[in-house]
PyMOL Python script that loads the backbone (N, CA, C, O; Angstrom):
from pymol import cmd

cmd.read_pdbstr("""\
ATOM      1  N   UNK A   1     -37.807  45.167 392.650  1.00  0.00           N
ATOM      2  CA  UNK A   1     -37.354  45.078 391.271  1.00  0.00           C
ATOM      3  C   UNK A   1     -35.828  45.150 391.196  1.00  0.00           C
ATOM      4  O   UNK A   1     -35.211  44.454 390.390  1.00  0.00           O
ATOM      5  N   UNK A   2     -35.223  45.989 392.033  1.00  0.00           N
ATOM      6  CA  UNK A   2     -33.772  46.112 392.027  1.00  0.00           C
ATOM      7  C   UNK A   2     -33.119  44.801 392.448  1.00  0.00           C
ATOM      8  O   UNK A   2     -32.073  44.429 391.916  1.00  0.00           O
ATOM      9  N   UNK A   3     -33.735  44.095 393.407  1.00  0.00           N
ATOM     10  CA  UNK A   3     -33.187  42.815 393.838  1.00  0.00           C
ATOM     11  C   UNK A   3     -33.151  41.817 392.683  1.00  0.00           C
ATOM     12  O   UNK A   3     -32.196  41.054 392.537  1.00  0.00           O
ATOM     13  N   UNK A   4     -34.198  41.834 391.869  1.00  0.00           N
ATOM     14  CA  UNK A   4     -34.268  40.931 390.710  1.00  0.00           C
ATOM     15  C   UNK A   4     -33.153  41.273 389.717  1.00  0.00           C
ATOM     16  O   UNK A   4     -32.475  40.380 389.208  1.00  0.00           O
ATOM     17  N   UNK A   5     -32.969  42.560 389.447  1.00  0.00           N
ATOM     18  CA  UNK A   5     -31.911  42.981 388.515  1.00  0.00           C
ATOM     19  C   UNK A   5     -30.533  42.645 389.075  1.00  0.00           C
ATOM     20  O   UNK A   5     -29.649  42.211 388.336  1.00  0.00           O
ATOM     21  N   UNK A   6     -30.349  42.845 390.373  1.00  0.00           N
ATOM     22  CA  UNK A   6     -29.067  42.504 390.996  1.00  0.00           C
ATOM     23  C   UNK A   6     -28.789  41.012 390.863  1.00  0.00           C
ATOM     24  O   UNK A   6     -27.667  40.598 390.572  1.00  0.00           O
ATOM     25  N   UNK A   7     -29.824  40.219 391.079  1.00  0.00           N
ATOM     26  CA  UNK A   7     -29.659  38.761 390.967  1.00  0.00           C
ATOM     27  C   UNK A   7     -29.342  38.371 389.525  1.00  0.00           C
ATOM     28  O   UNK A   7     -28.488  37.517 389.285  1.00  0.00           O
ATOM     29  N   UNK A   8     -30.022  38.987 388.574  1.00  0.00           N
ATOM     30  CA  UNK A   8     -29.734  38.701 387.172  1.00  0.00           C
ATOM     31  C   UNK A   8     -28.287  39.064 386.839  1.00  0.00           C
ATOM     32  O   UNK A   8     -27.575  38.300 386.187  1.00  0.00           O
ATOM     33  N   UNK A   9     -27.869  40.232 387.295  1.00  0.00           N
ATOM     34  CA  UNK A   9     -26.493  40.659 387.035  1.00  0.00           C
ATOM     35  C   UNK A   9     -25.504  39.688 387.664  1.00  0.00           C
ATOM     36  O   UNK A   9     -24.514  39.313 387.037  1.00  0.00           O
ATOM     37  N   UNK A  10     -25.767  39.283 388.896  1.00  0.00           N
ATOM     38  CA  UNK A  10     -24.878  38.344 389.580  1.00  0.00           C
ATOM     39  C   UNK A  10     -24.787  37.010 388.837  1.00  0.00           C
ATOM     40  O   UNK A  10     -23.709  36.428 388.722  1.00  0.00           O
ATOM     41  N   UNK A  11     -25.933  36.532 388.333  1.00  0.00           N
ATOM     42  CA  UNK A  11     -25.936  35.277 387.580  1.00  0.00           C
ATOM     43  C   UNK A  11     -25.188  35.408 386.259  1.00  0.00           C
ATOM     44  O   UNK A  11     -24.441  34.508 385.872  1.00  0.00           O
ATOM     45  N   UNK A  12     -25.387  36.522 385.570  1.00  0.00           N
ATOM     46  CA  UNK A  12     -24.656  36.750 384.330  1.00  0.00           C
ATOM     47  C   UNK A  12     -23.157  36.819 384.597  1.00  0.00           C
ATOM     48  O   UNK A  12     -22.354  36.246 383.860  1.00  0.00           O
ATOM     49  N   UNK A  13     -22.793  37.534 385.667  1.00  0.00           N
ATOM     50  CA  UNK A  13     -21.383  37.653 386.012  1.00  0.00           C
ATOM     51  C   UNK A  13     -20.793  36.296 386.354  1.00  0.00           C
ATOM     52  O   UNK A  13     -19.672  35.984 385.953  1.00  0.00           O
ATOM     53  N   UNK A  14     -21.536  35.496 387.088  1.00  0.00           N
ATOM     54  CA  UNK A  14     -21.066  34.156 387.455  1.00  0.00           C
ATOM     55  C   UNK A  14     -20.856  33.290 386.210  1.00  0.00           C
ATOM     56  O   UNK A  14     -19.871  32.556 386.122  1.00  0.00           O
ATOM     57  N   UNK A  15     -21.765  33.375 385.263  1.00  0.00           N
ATOM     58  CA  UNK A  15     -21.639  32.583 384.034  1.00  0.00           C
ATOM     59  C   UNK A  15     -20.401  32.989 383.243  1.00  0.00           C
ATOM     60  O   UNK A  15     -19.659  32.132 382.764  1.00  0.00           O
ATOM     61  N   UNK A  16     -20.178  34.289 383.105  1.00  0.00           N
ATOM     62  CA  UNK A  16     -19.003  34.761 382.371  1.00  0.00           C
ATOM     63  C   UNK A  16     -17.726  34.375 383.116  1.00  0.00           C
ATOM     64  O   UNK A  16     -16.745  33.967 382.495  1.00  0.00           O
ATOM     65  N   UNK A  17     -17.735  34.499 384.429  1.00  0.00           N
ATOM     66  CA  UNK A  17     -16.558  34.134 385.224  1.00  0.00           C
ATOM     67  C   UNK A  17     -16.239  32.649 385.099  1.00  0.00           C
ATOM     68  O   UNK A  17     -15.073  32.272 384.981  1.00  0.00           O
ATOM     69  N   UNK A  18     -17.260  31.811 385.125  1.00  0.00           N
ATOM     70  CA  UNK A  18     -17.044  30.366 384.982  1.00  0.00           C
ATOM     71  C   UNK A  18     -16.501  30.027 383.603  1.00  0.00           C
ATOM     72  O   UNK A  18     -15.579  29.221 383.482  1.00  0.00           O
ATOM     73  N   UNK A  19     -17.055  30.624 382.576  1.00  0.00           N
ATOM     74  CA  UNK A  19     -16.573  30.371 381.217  1.00  0.00           C
ATOM     75  C   UNK A  19     -15.132  30.853 381.066  1.00  0.00           C
ATOM     76  O   UNK A  19     -14.315  30.182 380.435  1.00  0.00           O
ATOM     77  N   UNK A  20     -14.821  32.005 381.640  1.00  0.00           N
ATOM     78  CA  UNK A  20     -13.457  32.526 381.574  1.00  0.00           C
ATOM     79  C   UNK A  20     -12.483  31.619 382.319  1.00  0.00           C
ATOM     80  O   UNK A  20     -11.363  31.392 381.860  1.00  0.00           O
ATOM     81  N   UNK A  21     -12.910  31.103 383.463  1.00  0.00           N
ATOM     82  CA  UNK A  21     -12.060  30.196 384.240  1.00  0.00           C
ATOM     83  C   UNK A  21     -11.813  28.900 383.462  1.00  0.00           C
ATOM     84  O   UNK A  21     -10.704  28.365 383.487  1.00  0.00           O
ATOM     85  N   UNK A  22     -12.825  28.402 382.783  1.00  0.00           N
ATOM     86  CA  UNK A  22     -12.660  27.189 381.989  1.00  0.00           C
ATOM     87  C   UNK A  22     -11.674  27.440 380.846  1.00  0.00           C
ATOM     88  O   UNK A  22     -10.810  26.608 380.573  1.00  0.00           O
ATOM     89  N   UNK A  23     -11.806  28.569 380.193  1.00  0.00           N
ATOM     90  CA  UNK A  23     -10.892  28.915 379.109  1.00  0.00           C
ATOM     91  C   UNK A  23      -9.464  29.028 379.642  1.00  0.00           C
ATOM     92  O   UNK A  23      -8.525  28.540 379.013  1.00  0.00           O
ATOM     93  N   UNK A  24      -9.300  29.662 380.789  1.00  0.00           N
ATOM     94  CA  UNK A  24      -7.978  29.786 381.394  1.00  0.00           C
ATOM     95  C   UNK A  24      -7.392  28.410 381.712  1.00  0.00           C
ATOM     96  O   UNK A  24      -6.207  28.170 381.481  1.00  0.00           O
ATOM     97  N   UNK A  25      -8.220  27.509 382.239  1.00  0.00           N
ATOM     98  CA  UNK A  25      -7.756  26.161 382.573  1.00  0.00           C
ATOM     99  C   UNK A  25      -7.302  25.411 381.327  1.00  0.00           C
ATOM    100  O   UNK A  25      -6.287  24.715 381.355  1.00  0.00           O
ATOM    101  N   UNK A  26      -8.040  25.548 380.247  1.00  0.00           N
ATOM    102  CA  UNK A  26      -7.660  24.887 378.993  1.00  0.00           C
ATOM    103  C   UNK A  26      -6.319  25.430 378.506  1.00  0.00           C
ATOM    104  O   UNK A  26      -5.430  24.669 378.124  1.00  0.00           O
ATOM    105  N   UNK A  27      -6.188  26.751 378.526  1.00  0.00           N
ATOM    106  CA  UNK A  27      -4.941  27.363 378.061  1.00  0.00           C
ATOM    107  C   UNK A  27      -3.774  27.021 378.989  1.00  0.00           C
ATOM    108  O   UNK A  27      -2.659  26.796 378.520  1.00  0.00           O
ATOM    109  N   UNK A  28      -4.019  26.981 380.284  1.00  0.00           N
ATOM    110  CA  UNK A  28      -2.960  26.705 381.259  1.00  0.00           C
ATOM    111  C   UNK A  28      -2.519  25.245 381.242  1.00  0.00           C
ATOM    112  O   UNK A  28      -1.402  24.932 381.655  1.00  0.00           O
ATOM    113  N   UNK A  29      -3.371  24.363 380.775  1.00  0.00           N
ATOM    114  CA  UNK A  29      -3.028  22.940 380.778  1.00  0.00           C
ATOM    115  C   UNK A  29      -2.053  22.574 379.670  1.00  0.00           C
ATOM    116  O   UNK A  29      -1.608  21.429 379.590  1.00  0.00           O
ATOM    117  N   UNK A  30      -1.720  23.521 378.827  1.00  0.00           N
ATOM    118  CA  UNK A  30      -0.786  23.297 377.711  1.00  0.00           C
ATOM    119  C   UNK A  30      -1.272  22.246 376.728  1.00  0.00           C
ATOM    120  O   UNK A  30      -0.465  21.585 376.074  1.00  0.00           O
ATOM    121  N   UNK A  31      -2.585  22.088 376.618  1.00  0.00           N
ATOM    122  CA  UNK A  31      -3.129  21.131 375.658  1.00  0.00           C
ATOM    123  C   UNK A  31      -2.746  21.506 374.230  1.00  0.00           C
ATOM    124  O   UNK A  31      -2.686  20.645 373.353  1.00  0.00           O
ATOM    125  N   UNK A  32      -2.489  22.784 374.001  1.00  0.00           N
ATOM    126  CA  UNK A  32      -2.179  23.244 372.657  1.00  0.00           C
ATOM    127  C   UNK A  32      -0.722  23.686 372.533  1.00  0.00           C
ATOM    128  O   UNK A  32      -0.369  24.470 371.652  1.00  0.00           O
ATOM    129  N   UNK A  33       0.115  23.168 373.432  1.00  0.00           N
ATOM    130  CA  UNK A  33       1.514  23.580 373.466  1.00  0.00           C
ATOM    131  C   UNK A  33       2.307  23.031 372.284  1.00  0.00           C
ATOM    132  O   UNK A  33       3.010  23.784 371.610  1.00  0.00           O
ATOM    133  N   UNK A  34       2.203  21.746 372.029  1.00  0.00           N
ATOM    134  CA  UNK A  34       3.005  21.105 370.991  1.00  0.00           C
ATOM    135  C   UNK A  34       2.200  20.950 369.705  1.00  0.00           C
ATOM    136  O   UNK A  34       1.050  20.511 369.724  1.00  0.00           O
ATOM    137  N   UNK A  35       2.814  21.310 368.607  1.00  0.00           N
ATOM    138  CA  UNK A  35       2.176  21.164 367.300  1.00  0.00           C
ATOM    139  C   UNK A  35       2.308  19.710 366.846  1.00  0.00           C
ATOM    140  O   UNK A  35       3.421  19.190 366.765  1.00  0.00           O
ATOM    141  N   UNK A  36       1.188  19.049 366.549  1.00  0.00           N
ATOM    142  CA  UNK A  36       1.234  17.646 366.118  1.00  0.00           C
ATOM    143  C   UNK A  36       2.000  17.481 364.798  1.00  0.00           C
ATOM    144  O   UNK A  36       2.069  18.405 363.988  1.00  0.00           O
ATOM    145  N   UNK A  37       2.562  16.309 364.605  1.00  0.00           N
ATOM    146  CA  UNK A  37       3.342  16.025 363.390  1.00  0.00           C
ATOM    147  C   UNK A  37       2.440  15.773 362.181  1.00  0.00           C
ATOM    148  O   UNK A  37       2.778  16.163 361.064  1.00  0.00           O
ATOM    149  N   UNK A  38       1.308  15.132 362.398  1.00  0.00           N
ATOM    150  CA  UNK A  38       0.382  14.791 361.318  1.00  0.00           C
ATOM    151  C   UNK A  38      -0.328  16.053 360.803  1.00  0.00           C
ATOM    152  O   UNK A  38      -0.775  16.886 361.591  1.00  0.00           O
ATOM    153  N   UNK A  39      -0.426  16.181 359.488  1.00  0.00           N
ATOM    154  CA  UNK A  39      -1.026  17.378 358.882  1.00  0.00           C
ATOM    155  C   UNK A  39      -2.483  17.565 359.316  1.00  0.00           C
ATOM    156  O   UNK A  39      -2.898  18.683 359.620  1.00  0.00           O
ATOM    157  N   UNK A  40      -3.249  16.492 359.346  1.00  0.00           N
ATOM    158  CA  UNK A  40      -4.652  16.588 359.762  1.00  0.00           C
ATOM    159  C   UNK A  40      -4.750  17.028 361.226  1.00  0.00           C
ATOM    160  O   UNK A  40      -5.562  17.885 361.575  1.00  0.00           O
ATOM    161  N   UNK A  41      -3.916  16.432 362.070  1.00  0.00           N
ATOM    162  CA  UNK A  41      -3.908  16.801 363.488  1.00  0.00           C
ATOM    163  C   UNK A  41      -3.460  18.250 363.682  1.00  0.00           C
ATOM    164  O   UNK A  41      -3.953  18.951 364.565  1.00  0.00           O
ATOM    165  N   UNK A  42      -2.509  18.690 362.833  1.00  0.00           N
ATOM    166  CA  UNK A  42      -2.054  20.091 362.891  1.00  0.00           C
ATOM    167  C   UNK A  42      -3.193  21.037 362.551  1.00  0.00           C
ATOM    168  O   UNK A  42      -3.365  22.072 363.195  1.00  0.00           O
ATOM    169  N   UNK A  43      -3.976  20.676 361.525  1.00  0.00           N
ATOM    170  CA  UNK A  43      -5.124  21.505 361.142  1.00  0.00           C
ATOM    171  C   UNK A  43      -6.126  21.602 362.294  1.00  0.00           C
ATOM    172  O   UNK A  43      -6.649  22.678 362.583  1.00  0.00           O
ATOM    173  N   UNK A  44      -6.386  20.482 362.941  1.00  0.00           N
ATOM    174  CA  UNK A  44      -7.307  20.490 364.075  1.00  0.00           C
ATOM    175  C   UNK A  44      -6.737  21.312 365.235  1.00  0.00           C
ATOM    176  O   UNK A  44      -7.462  22.053 365.899  1.00  0.00           O
ATOM    177  N   UNK A  45      -5.448  21.171 365.464  1.00  0.00           N
ATOM    178  CA  UNK A  45      -4.766  21.936 366.511  1.00  0.00           C
ATOM    179  C   UNK A  45      -4.916  23.438 366.249  1.00  0.00           C
ATOM    180  O   UNK A  45      -5.299  24.203 367.135  1.00  0.00           O
ATOM    181  N   UNK A  46      -4.606  23.839 365.020  1.00  0.00           N
ATOM    182  CA  UNK A  46      -4.689  25.263 364.660  1.00  0.00           C
ATOM    183  C   UNK A  46      -6.122  25.771 364.762  1.00  0.00           C
ATOM    184  O   UNK A  46      -6.356  26.893 365.213  1.00  0.00           O
ATOM    185  N   UNK A  47      -7.073  24.953 364.347  1.00  0.00           N
ATOM    186  CA  UNK A  47      -8.476  25.348 364.443  1.00  0.00           C
ATOM    187  C   UNK A  47      -8.885  25.499 365.912  1.00  0.00           C
ATOM    188  O   UNK A  47      -9.609  26.430 366.266  1.00  0.00           O
ATOM    189  N   UNK A  48      -8.420  24.585 366.758  1.00  0.00           N
ATOM    190  CA  UNK A  48      -8.698  24.682 368.193  1.00  0.00           C
ATOM    191  C   UNK A  48      -8.129  25.954 368.788  1.00  0.00           C
ATOM    192  O   UNK A  48      -8.797  26.615 369.583  1.00  0.00           O
ATOM    193  N   UNK A  49      -6.909  26.309 368.419  1.00  0.00           N
ATOM    194  CA  UNK A  49      -6.308  27.558 368.902  1.00  0.00           C
ATOM    195  C   UNK A  49      -7.105  28.767 368.430  1.00  0.00           C
ATOM    196  O   UNK A  49      -7.326  29.714 369.185  1.00  0.00           O
ATOM    197  N   UNK A  50      -7.535  28.721 367.168  1.00  0.00           N
ATOM    198  CA  UNK A  50      -8.347  29.803 366.613  1.00  0.00           C
ATOM    199  C   UNK A  50      -9.660  29.950 367.390  1.00  0.00           C
ATOM    200  O   UNK A  50     -10.069  31.063 367.721  1.00  0.00           O
ATOM    201  N   UNK A  51     -10.314  28.825 367.679  1.00  0.00           N
ATOM    202  CA  UNK A  51     -11.576  28.859 368.420  1.00  0.00           C
ATOM    203  C   UNK A  51     -11.380  29.371 369.847  1.00  0.00           C
ATOM    204  O   UNK A  51     -12.220  30.113 370.358  1.00  0.00           O
ATOM    205  N   UNK A  52     -10.288  28.985 370.487  1.00  0.00           N
ATOM    206  CA  UNK A  52     -10.007  29.499 371.834  1.00  0.00           C
ATOM    207  C   UNK A  52      -9.823  31.011 371.805  1.00  0.00           C
ATOM    208  O   UNK A  52     -10.287  31.714 372.702  1.00  0.00           O
ATOM    209  N   UNK A  53      -9.158  31.502 370.789  1.00  0.00           N
ATOM    210  CA  UNK A  53      -8.985  32.951 370.641  1.00  0.00           C
ATOM    211  C   UNK A  53     -10.315  33.655 370.438  1.00  0.00           C
ATOM    212  O   UNK A  53     -10.572  34.703 371.030  1.00  0.00           O
ATOM    213  N   UNK A  54     -11.161  33.070 369.594  1.00  0.00           N
ATOM    214  CA  UNK A  54     -12.495  33.643 369.359  1.00  0.00           C
ATOM    215  C   UNK A  54     -13.316  33.645 370.639  1.00  0.00           C
ATOM    216  O   UNK A  54     -13.993  34.628 370.941  1.00  0.00           O
ATOM    217  N   UNK A  55     -13.262  32.551 371.394  1.00  0.00           N
ATOM    218  CA  UNK A  55     -13.995  32.457 372.647  1.00  0.00           C
ATOM    219  C   UNK A  55     -13.512  33.507 373.631  1.00  0.00           C
ATOM    220  O   UNK A  55     -14.317  34.148 374.306  1.00  0.00           O
ATOM    221  N   UNK A  56     -12.223  33.683 373.714  1.00  0.00           N
ATOM    222  CA  UNK A  56     -11.658  34.677 374.613  1.00  0.00           C
ATOM    223  C   UNK A  56     -12.150  36.080 374.252  1.00  0.00           C
ATOM    224  O   UNK A  56     -12.558  36.841 375.130  1.00  0.00           O
ATOM    225  N   UNK A  57     -12.113  36.419 372.976  1.00  0.00           N
ATOM    226  CA  UNK A  57     -12.609  37.725 372.523  1.00  0.00           C
ATOM    227  C   UNK A  57     -14.092  37.893 372.848  1.00  0.00           C
ATOM    228  O   UNK A  57     -14.521  38.947 373.319  1.00  0.00           O
ATOM    229  N   UNK A  58     -14.861  36.845 372.592  1.00  0.00           N
ATOM    230  CA  UNK A  58     -16.301  36.895 372.825  1.00  0.00           C
ATOM    231  C   UNK A  58     -16.605  37.073 374.315  1.00  0.00           C
ATOM    232  O   UNK A  58     -17.500  37.837 374.677  1.00  0.00           O
ATOM    233  N   UNK A  59     -15.877  36.382 375.165  1.00  0.00           N
ATOM    234  CA  UNK A  59     -16.091  36.516 376.611  1.00  0.00           C
ATOM    235  C   UNK A  59     -15.757  37.930 377.090  1.00  0.00           C
ATOM    236  O   UNK A  59     -16.437  38.466 377.965  1.00  0.00           O
ATOM    237  N   UNK A  60     -14.719  38.529 376.524  1.00  0.00           N
ATOM    238  CA  UNK A  60     -14.398  39.920 376.895  1.00  0.00           C
ATOM    239  C   UNK A  60     -15.542  40.861 376.490  1.00  0.00           C
ATOM    240  O   UNK A  60     -15.880  41.784 377.231  1.00  0.00           O
ATOM    241  N   UNK A  61     -16.128  40.627 375.324  1.00  0.00           N
ATOM    242  CA  UNK A  61     -17.257  41.453 374.876  1.00  0.00           C
ATOM    243  C   UNK A  61     -18.468  41.260 375.788  1.00  0.00           C
ATOM    244  O   UNK A  61     -19.133  42.228 376.155  1.00  0.00           O
ATOM    245  N   UNK A  62     -18.749  40.023 376.148  1.00  0.00           N
ATOM    246  CA  UNK A  62     -19.878  39.747 377.045  1.00  0.00           C
ATOM    247  C   UNK A  62     -19.622  40.381 378.402  1.00  0.00           C
ATOM    248  O   UNK A  62     -20.532  40.961 378.995  1.00  0.00           O
ATOM    249  N   UNK A  63     -18.386  40.276 378.904  1.00  0.00           N
ATOM    250  CA  UNK A  63     -18.057  40.866 380.195  1.00  0.00           C
ATOM    251  C   UNK A  63     -18.295  42.367 380.166  1.00  0.00           C
ATOM    252  O   UNK A  63     -18.817  42.923 381.132  1.00  0.00           O
ATOM    253  N   UNK A  64     -17.928  43.027 379.094  1.00  0.00           N
ATOM    254  CA  UNK A  64     -18.148  44.466 378.971  1.00  0.00           C
ATOM    255  C   UNK A  64     -19.645  44.788 378.995  1.00  0.00           C
ATOM    256  O   UNK A  64     -20.058  45.779 379.596  1.00  0.00           O
ATOM    257  N   UNK A  65     -20.447  43.957 378.347  1.00  0.00           N
ATOM    258  CA  UNK A  65     -21.898  44.180 378.343  1.00  0.00           C
ATOM    259  C   UNK A  65     -22.489  43.951 379.730  1.00  0.00           C
ATOM    260  O   UNK A  65     -23.362  44.701 380.166  1.00  0.00           O
ATOM    261  N   UNK A  66     -22.015  42.918 380.422  1.00  0.00           N
ATOM    262  CA  UNK A  66     -22.498  42.647 381.779  1.00  0.00           C
ATOM    263  C   UNK A  66     -22.120  43.811 382.693  1.00  0.00           C
ATOM    264  O   UNK A  66     -22.935  44.270 383.493  1.00  0.00           O
ATOM    265  N   UNK A  67     -20.882  44.283 382.570  1.00  0.00           N
ATOM    266  CA  UNK A  67     -20.448  45.417 383.381  1.00  0.00           C
ATOM    267  C   UNK A  67     -21.287  46.663 383.102  1.00  0.00           C
ATOM    268  O   UNK A  67     -21.583  47.432 384.016  1.00  0.00           O
ATOM    269  N   UNK A  68     -21.667  46.859 381.847  1.00  0.00           N
ATOM    270  CA  UNK A  68     -22.461  48.033 381.480  1.00  0.00           C
ATOM    271  C   UNK A  68     -23.872  47.979 382.058  1.00  0.00           C
ATOM    272  O   UNK A  68     -24.507  49.019 382.234  1.00  0.00           O
ATOM    273  N   UNK A  69     -24.369  46.781 382.354  1.00  0.00           N
ATOM    274  CA  UNK A  69     -25.705  46.651 382.934  1.00  0.00           C
ATOM    275  C   UNK A  69     -25.766  47.249 384.328  1.00  0.00           C
ATOM    276  O   UNK A  69     -26.792  47.797 384.731  1.00  0.00           O
ATOM    277  N   UNK A  70     -24.666  47.145 385.065  1.00  0.00           N
ATOM    278  CA  UNK A  70     -24.648  47.633 386.437  1.00  0.00           C
ATOM    279  C   UNK A  70     -23.247  48.137 386.760  1.00  0.00           C
ATOM    280  O   UNK A  70     -22.425  47.391 387.293  1.00  0.00           O
ATOM    281  N   UNK A  71     -22.973  49.395 386.443  1.00  0.00           N
ATOM    282  CA  UNK A  71     -21.629  49.932 386.679  1.00  0.00           C
ATOM    283  C   UNK A  71     -21.184  49.859 388.148  1.00  0.00           C
ATOM    284  O   UNK A  71     -19.993  49.716 388.424  1.00  0.00           O
ATOM    285  N   UNK A  72     -22.118  49.955 389.075  1.00  0.00           N
ATOM    286  CA  UNK A  72     -21.770  49.877 390.499  1.00  0.00           C
ATOM    287  C   UNK A  72     -21.253  48.482 390.829  1.00  0.00           C
ATOM    288  O   UNK A  72     -20.247  48.347 391.527  1.00  0.00           O
ATOM    289  N   UNK A  73     -21.926  47.442 390.338  1.00  0.00           N
ATOM    290  CA  UNK A  73     -21.485  46.075 390.588  1.00  0.00           C
ATOM    291  C   UNK A  73     -20.138  45.815 389.918  1.00  0.00           C
ATOM    292  O   UNK A  73     -19.300  45.103 390.472  1.00  0.00           O
ATOM    293  N   UNK A  74     -19.926  46.380 388.743  1.00  0.00           N
ATOM    294  CA  UNK A  74     -18.653  46.199 388.046  1.00  0.00           C
ATOM    295  C   UNK A  74     -17.522  46.829 388.850  1.00  0.00           C
ATOM    296  O   UNK A  74     -16.423  46.279 388.904  1.00  0.00           O
ATOM    297  N   UNK A  75     -17.776  47.964 389.466  1.00  0.00           N
ATOM    298  CA  UNK A  75     -16.779  48.615 390.294  1.00  0.00           C
ATOM    299  C   UNK A  75     -16.448  47.766 391.508  1.00  0.00           C
ATOM    300  O   UNK A  75     -15.287  47.689 391.909  1.00  0.00           O
ATOM    301  N   UNK A  76     -17.457  47.122 392.104  1.00  0.00           N
ATOM    302  CA  UNK A  76     -17.239  46.235 393.249  1.00  0.00           C
ATOM    303  C   UNK A  76     -16.379  45.052 392.845  1.00  0.00           C
ATOM    304  O   UNK A  76     -15.519  44.624 393.615  1.00  0.00           O
ATOM    305  N   UNK A  77     -16.597  44.512 391.641  1.00  0.00           N
ATOM    306  CA  UNK A  77     -15.856  43.345 391.178  1.00  0.00           C
ATOM    307  C   UNK A  77     -14.373  43.701 390.980  1.00  0.00           C
ATOM    308  O   UNK A  77     -13.495  42.881 391.250  1.00  0.00           O
ATOM    309  N   UNK A  78     -14.101  44.932 390.506  1.00  0.00           N
ATOM    310  CA  UNK A  78     -12.722  45.360 390.258  1.00  0.00           C
ATOM    311  C   UNK A  78     -12.003  45.639 391.566  1.00  0.00           C
ATOM    312  O   UNK A  78     -10.806  45.375 391.682  1.00  0.00           O
ATOM    313  N   UNK A  79     -12.707  46.164 392.539  1.00  0.00           N
ATOM    314  CA  UNK A  79     -12.099  46.595 393.804  1.00  0.00           C
ATOM    315  C   UNK A  79     -11.837  45.472 394.679  1.00  0.00           C
ATOM    316  O   UNK A  79     -11.327  45.656 395.784  1.00  0.00           O
TER     317      UNK A  79
END
""", "prot")
cmd.dss("prot")
cmd.show_as("cartoon", "prot")
cmd.util.cbc("prot")
cmd.orient("prot")
């Protein structure tokens, strides 16, 4: 049973790590660096930045929940 829980934790951790890496890649690519001149494009730009911020917050919350499932595994990930 512990092996199953360990595998579940590992899969959850992998999913959060992949999503976090994707978010980092989007932010690092400077896709949202320049504010568009067109008002409609600016609105979309601002909405995209807002959504990236929400996603980042949500991933941190999920990561905390995943870590709480197995504190020993979370300690291994930090070390």
